[in-house]
C-alpha positions in Angstrom: 28.4 22.6 21.0 25.0 23.6 19.7 22.0 23.2 21.9 20.1 19.9 21.5 17.0 20.3 19.2 13.6 19.3 20.6 10.9 17.6 18.6 7.3 16.8 19.5 5.8 13.7 17.8 2.1 13.2 18.2 0.7 9.7 17.7 4.0 8.6 19.2 2.7 5.2 20.4 1.4 4.3 16.9 3.0 2.4 14.1 4.6 5.3 12.3 4.9 7.6 15.3 7.0 5.1 17.2 9.4 4.6 14.3 9.8 8.4 14.0 10.6 8.6 17.7 13.3 6.0 17.1 14.8 7.9 14.2 14.9 11.3 16.0 16.5 9.7 19.1 19.1 8.1 16.8 19.7 11.5 15.2 20.4 13.1 18.7 17.2 15.0 19.2 15.3 15.3 22.5 12.0 13.6 21.6 8.7 14.4 23.3 6.1 11.8 22.5 2.3 12.5 22.8 -0.5 10.0 22.4 -4.0 9.4 23.8 -3.6 5.7 23.3 -6.9 5.1 21.5 -5.2 3.2 18.8 -1.6 3.5 19.9 0.2 1.1 22.2 2.8 1.9 24.8 4.6 -1.4 23.9 5.8 0.4 20.7 7.8 2.9 22.7 8.5 1.3 26.0 12.1 0.8 25.0 12.5 4.6 24.9 11.2 5.4 28.4 14.6 4.7 30.1 16.3 7.2 27.8 17.2 10.6 29.1 16.2 12.4 25.9 12.7 10.9 25.6 9.6 12.0 27.5 5.9 11.1 27.0 2.6 12.9 27.5 -0.6 11.0 27.6 -2.8 13.6 25.9 -5.5 14.1 23.3 -4.4 16.7 20.9 -8.0 17.6 20.0 -7.8 19.4 23.4 -5.5 22.3 24.1 -1.8 21.3 23.8 0.9 22.7 26.0 4.5 21.6 26.0 6.9 23.5 28.3 10.2 24.7 26.9 11.3 25.3 23.4 10.3 23.3 20.4 12.2 23.2 17.1 9.9 20.7 15.2 6.5 19.2 15.5 5.4 16.1 13.6 1.7 15.6 13.7 1.0 11.9 13.3 -2.0 11.5 15.7 -5.0 10.0 13.9 -6.7 6.7 13.4 -5.3 5.5 10.1 -7.3 2.4 9.0 -10.9 1.9 8.1 -11.7 -0.4 11.0 -10.6 2.4 13.3 -12.1 5.5 11.7 -15.4 3.8 11.0 -15.8 3.0 14.7 -14.6 6.4 16.0 -15.6 8.8 13.2 -16.1 11.9 15.3 -12.7 11.5 17.0 -11.1 11.0 13.6 -12.6 14.2 12.3 -11.6 16.1 15.5 -8.0 15.0 15.5 -7.6 16.1 11.8 -9.3 19.5 12.4 -9.2 20.6 16.0 -6.0 18.6 16.7 -4.2 20.1 13.7 -5.4 23.6 14.6 -4.1 23.2 18.2 -0.7 22.0 16.9 -0.4 24.7 14.3 -1.1 27.2 17.1 1.6 25.6 19.3 4.1 25.7 16.3 3.3 29.4 15.9 3.8 30.1 19.6 7.0 28.2 19.7 8.3 29.4 16.4 8.7 25.7 15.4 8.5 24.0 12.0 5.6 21.6 11.7 5.2 18.6 9.4 1.7 17.1 9.2 0.9 13.5 8.1 -1.5 13.6 5.2 -2.4 10.6 3.2 -2.9 9.1 -0.3 -6.6 9.0 0.8 -6.9 12.7 -0.2 -7.0 11.3 -3.8 -10.0 9.2 -3.0 -10.8 6.6 -5.6 -8.5 8.3 -8.2 -9.3 9.1 -11.8 -5.6 9.9 -12.4 -3.0 7.1 -12.3 -0.4 7.2 -10.9 -1.3 10.0 -8.5 0.6 13.2 -8.7 0.6 16.0 -6.1 -1.3 18.4 -8.4 -4.3 15.9 -8.7 -7.2 17.2 -6.6 -8.7 13.8 -6.0 -12.1 12.0 -6.2 -13.5 11.9 -2.7 -17.0 11.3 -1.5 -17.3 13.7 1.5 -20.4 12.0 2.9 -19.4 8.3 2.3 -18.1 6.1 5.1 -14.5 6.9 4.3 -15.2 10.7 4.2 -14.5 11.1 7.9 -10.9 10.3 7.3 -10.4 11.6 3.8 -12.0 15.0 4.5 -10.2 15.3 7.9 -6.9 15.0 6.1 -8.0 17.3 3.2 -9.0 19.9 5.8 -5.7 19.3 7.6 -3.8 20.2 4.5 -5.9 23.3 3.9 -5.5 24.8 7.4 -1.8 23.9 7.3 -1.3 25.9 4.1 -3.4 28.7 5.5 -1.1 29.0 8.5 1.9 29.0 6.1 0.5 31.7 3.8 -1.2 33.9 6.4 1.2 33.5 9.4 4.4 32.7 7.6 4.6 29.4 9.6 7.2 26.9 8.4 5.0 23.9 7.4 5.6 20.6 5.6 2.9 18.2 4.3 3.7 14.5 3.6 1.1 12.4 1.7 1.7 8.9 2.9 0.9 5.9 0.8 0.4 2.3 2.1 3.2 1.6 4.6 4.0 -1.6 6.4 6.5 -3.1 8.8 7.0 -4.1 12.5 4.6 -2.6 15.0 1.6 -2.7 12.7 -1.5 -4.0 14.4 -2.6 -7.3 13.0 -6.3 -6.4 13.5 -6.2 -2.9 12.1 -8.2 -3.8 9.0 -5.6 -3.0 6.4 -4.8 -5.6 3.8 -1.2 -6.5 4.6 -1.7 -7.3 8.4 -5.1 -8.8 7.6 -3.5 -11.3 5.1 -0.6 -12.1 7.3 -2.8 -12.6 10.4 -5.1 -14.9 8.5 -2.2 -16.9 7.1 -0.7 -17.3 10.6 -4.0 -18.4 12.1 -4.5 -20.9 9.3 -7.5 -19.1 7.8 -8.4 -18.4 4.3 -7.3 -14.9 3.0 -10.2 -12.5 2.6 -10.1 -10.2 -0.5 -12.7 -7.6 -1.4 -14.2 -7.2 -4.8 -12.6 -9.4 -7.4 -9.0 -8.7 -6.1 -8.0 -6.7 -9.2 -7.6 -3.5 -7.3 -4.0 -2.4 -6.7 -1.9 -1.1 -3.8 1.7 0.0 -3.5 3.5 -0.9 -0.3 6.4 1.1 1.2 8.5 -0.4 4.0 8.5 1.8 7.1 12.2 2.6 7.2 12.0 4.0 3.7 9.0 6.1 4.7 10.7 7.5 7.8 13.7 8.5 5.7 11.5 10.4 3.3 9.7 12.2 6.1 13.0 13.1 7.7 14.3 14.6 4.5 11.0 16.5 3.9 11.1 18.0 7.3 14.5 19.4 6.8 13.8 20.6 3.2 12.5 24.1 2.2 9.3 22.9 0.5 5.9 23.7 1.9 3.5 22.0 -0.5 2.4 18.4 -0.3 4.9 15.6 -1.3 4.0 12.0 -2.0 6.1 9.5 -0.1 5.5 5.9 -1.0 6.7 3.0 -3.1 5.5 3.0 -6.8 5.9 -0.8 -7.0 2.2 -1.5 -7.7 0.6 -4.9 -7.2 -2.9 -6.3 -7.4 -4.6 -7.7 -4.3 -4.8 -11.1 -5.9 -1.1 -11.2 -6.6 -0.3 -9.8 -3.2 -2.4 -12.6 -1.5 -0.4 -15.2 -3.5 2.8 -13.6 -2.2 1.6 -13.9 1.4 0.5 -17.5 0.9 3.9 -18.4 -0.5 5.8 -16.5 2.2 3.9 -18.1 5.1 3.7 -21.6 3.5 -0.1 -21.4 3.9 -2.2 -23.9 1.9 -5.4 -22.0 2.4 -7.3 -20.3 -0.4 -8.5 -16.7 -1.2 -12.1 -16.0 -0.6 -13.9 -12.9 -1.9 -16.4 -10.5 -0.3 -18.1 -7.4 -1.7 -16.0 -4.3 -2.2 -16.6 -1.7 0.5 -18.2 1.6 -0.6 -15.7 4.1 -2.2 -12.8 1.7 -1.8 -10.0 2.9 -4.1 -9.6 0.7 -7.2 -6.0 1.7 -7.7 -3.3 3.3 -5.8 0.3 4.2 -6.9 2.3 7.2 -6.0 4.1 9.4 -8.5 7.3 10.1 -6.6 9.0 12.3 -9.2 8.8 15.3 -6.9 10.3 13.4 -3.9 13.2 12.2 -6.1 13.9 15.7 -7.4 13.3 17.6 -4.2 14.6 15.2 -1.6 16.9 12.8 -3.5 14.6 10.1 -2.0 13.3 6.8 -3.3 12.5 3.6 -1.6 15.3 1.1 -1.1 13.6 -1.9 0.5 12.1 -4.4 -1.9 8.8 -5.8 -1.0 10.1 -9.4 -0.6 12.7 -8.2 2.0 10.2 -6.0 3.8 7.6 -8.7 4.0 10.1 -11.2 5.6 11.0 -8.6 8.3 7.3 -7.9 8.9 6.4 -11.6 9.1 9.2 -12.2 11.6 7.8 -9.4 13.8 4.2 -10.8 13.7 5.6 -14.3 14.6 6.8 -12.8 17.9 3.3 -11.8 18.9 1.5 -13.7 21.6 -1.4 -16.0 20.8 -3.7 -13.4 22.5 -2.5 -10.7 20.1 -2.7 -13.1 17.1 -6.4 -14.0 17.8 -7.5 -10.6 19.1 -10.2 -9.4 16.7 -11.1 -6.1 18.3 -9.1 -3.1 19.6 -10.0 -1.0 22.6 -11.8 2.3 22.0 -12.6 4.9 24.6 
């Protein structure tokens, strides 16, 4: 019997990181989770602590990272990922994308491990090309309020490719589009949990701009499947993983109102600076390279997500601020 493979997942207590831990445990890996818990929550992974093949390190990857023993894979998912987070902790956001990525690339090199880094559709900025393909260089304002996240991720891609070309390190880059599902934070500032939270609290839904901007929502299990396939592929350049089923914010708000049975209305506030007007992944490469495409229709995914949010306590439902250290 071959020796059990070991994988390090950074950002393990976050929304995506926790689902990745679940997937790799299910696949028979020994999983090492790492998180500094600035935006992550141990509740997302507490069901794993009793397992023999899971361990957890409370650590900030912006500082030197040491993991004893061999590592076969590293998945770097540590980073604030929503505007409410990275606008409050801009320096930490830049550090985890730069210093954190550098530390983990160094660890991968030392351990001779393959590393997959979580990039984002935000590298395309407010796109002038639609839908967005991997060869589009983007339209990003480096000194705008969103620049701390966008440019951290763009740097992350650049240093990852440098390690691949200069050191011959096995690297993978996933560009993640809007993703949703259980374990999202209701108060993280993104449109889907914001709308559902407002509907559950009996509040009006808050849209920005005129609501004509678009998003494309991918259910978390579909995303995890795409990431898993990409990690095990032989492709080093960026790959879009997302659901191309595009919808306007206005239509999406109506879907949430219908789903929750809310009788409240949609109210409008000014569009934040550099907020993308449209967002839709071109997944031609993922289909060809990985044989991947999303399976969960938005109606099904939203029902599952709503059921999760309904299980939250009143304290969680009405909590408007998250802790920051």
